[in-house]
N, C-alpha and C positions, 0 to 999 in steps of 0.2 A: 043459816047454819047448814041447810041441805046442800047448798052450793059448795061450801067448804068440805063437807063430807064427801061429795062426789069428786072433788079435786083430789082429796087424800086417797080415795079408792083408785082413781085413775093413776096417780103417781106411784102408788104401791104396786099396782099390776104391772105397769111398764118397767119400773125399776127392778121388780122381781125377775122379769124376763131377761133384763140385761145381766143381772147377777147370775142367773142360771147359765146364760151363754158364756160368761167368763168361767164359771165352774166347768163347763164342757171343754173349754180350752185347756183348763188345768187337769182334765180327766179325773174328776172327783166321782165318788159314789153318790147314790141318791140322797143320803143324809147330808153329804157335803153340798150337794145342789141346793137342798132346802135351807141349809144354814146360810150359805152365801146369798141366796135369793132374799131371805128374810132380813139379813143384815143390810143389804142394799136398799130394800124397799122401805124399811122402818127406821133406818139410821138418821136420815135428815129430819124427819118429823119428830123423832125422839129428842134430838138436840134442840129443836125449836120449842117443844113443849116443856122440856126441863128448864131452859133458859127463861121462858115466859111464865114459869111456875103454874102451868096448867095441870089441874088435878081432876081425873087421872090422865096420864099420858094417853094419846089417842088410841093406841092399839091395846092398851090394858082396859080401857073403857069399852072397846069394841073388838074382841078377839077375832072377829071375822076378817080383820086385816091380815092376821097371821095365816089364817086358812087360805085366803086368796093368794098370798105370796107363796105358800107351800104348794098350792095347786098349780101355780104357774111354773114352779120348779119341776114338778113331775111332768108337765106337758113338754117342757124343753128337754128333759132327760130322755124322753122317748122319741123326740122329733129332730133334735139338733143335727143329727147326722145327715138329714135330708137337705140342709142348707149349704149351698155351695160356698158362700163366703160369710162365715159366722162373724168375723170381725167387722165387716162392712155393715151387716145387719145390726150388730152391737152399737156401732157409732150412731146410726140413725135412730134406733130405738132409744138410745140414751139422750139424744137431742129432744125427742118428744117428752121423755120422762123429766128432763130438766125443765122444760117449759111449763109442764103441769105442776111440778113440785114448787117452782118459784112462785107461781100464782097461788098455790095452796098456802105456802108460808107467808106470803105477803097478805093474803086475805085474812088469815088468823090474826096477824099483828094489827091490821086495820080494824078488825072487829073488836079488838081489845083496846082500841084508841091509843096505841103506842105512838111515840114521837117518830117523825120521819126517818131518822137515822136507824132506829130500831126496826122499823118496817123493812128497810132495805137489807139490814143484816139478817133478819129472819127469812126474807126471801132467798138470799144467797145461801144461808145455812141449810135451809130445807132442800134447796136444789142441789147442793154440792156435796154434803157430807156423806150421804149414802153411797154415791159412786166412788168417793175418795176411799171410804172404808173397804168397799168391794175390791178396788184395784190394789190397795196396800196389802190386804190379807192374801190375795191371790198372786202377789208378787208381779203385778203388771205395772207398767208406767202409768201413773194416774192421768186420766184424761183431763182432769182439772188443771194439771201442771204442764201439759204439753206445750212446747215452746211457742209462745206468741199466739196460740189459738184462742178464739173468742169462746170462753166458757164462763169463768167468773164475771168477765166483762158483760157477757150476754145476760147473766142473772142480774147483775147490777142495773143494767139498762131496763130490763123488764120490770123490776121492782120500782125503779124510779118513775117509769112511765105510768104505772098504776097510781102513784102519788099525784102525778100531774093531772091525770084524768079525774081523780077524786076531787080536785079543786074546782072542777067544772060541773060535776054531776054526782048525785048520790047513788047512781046505778052501779051496784057492786059487780054485776055481770059484765058491764061494759069495761070497768076498770080492770078486772081480772082477765077478761078476754084479751084486752090490749096488752096486758102484762105478759100473758103466755105467747101472744103473737110476736111481740118484739123480741122476747127471749129466743123463741124458736127461729125467727128469721135471721138473727145474728149468728146463732150457732150453726144453722144450716148453711148460711153463707160462708162461714169458716170452713165447713166440710166440703161444700161443693165448689167454691170459688177461691179458696185459700185466703180468705180475709184474715188478717193477723194484726195484732198490736205490735208496735216496735218493741224490741227486746234490748236489754242491756248488753253492750259489747265491751269486754274488758280491754283496757289500754295499758301499755307499759307505764310505770310511774315516772313522773318528771324528775329530772336530776336536780 
């Protein structure tokens, strides 16, 4: 359980930083920064806990998560102007947040002995929903939906790799470490090298 809490704290911190960076691009005030940071940081884990019927939801049981996200938003509010390329920083921070959050969601589902398909869905949900909410609320093109980029695919592969590792060992640290590593490697490859999934191309209807 300590490992899962650490993963939640890590994902909350890094996702909060990304939320605050998006708020800086939208030129919001400090309250707006805190709102977007908390929405981003807590959104995926909240969806996970509600779907898994965990009581209480992680940030209600430990309000320190909210304080951490709010503190991250204040930090970014006073320092974002020093960053030359906030969007590039956002992309890379988001890739780390995705990897940590997928591992957190996958780990919670595994700890609750959920079936494999639910484990994968929880990993994806925890990793993707916070960023999706952030981008939609701030009127940004959601990173999760950018054409062909490895995002949900990376989350899926990470969660699935944890399941595979678990069949060989009971070491949760190894399973979740590989989960995070696979997720980040695929997402980083998409950002750095342009790795993409094939996308649908419309064709004229046949006569």
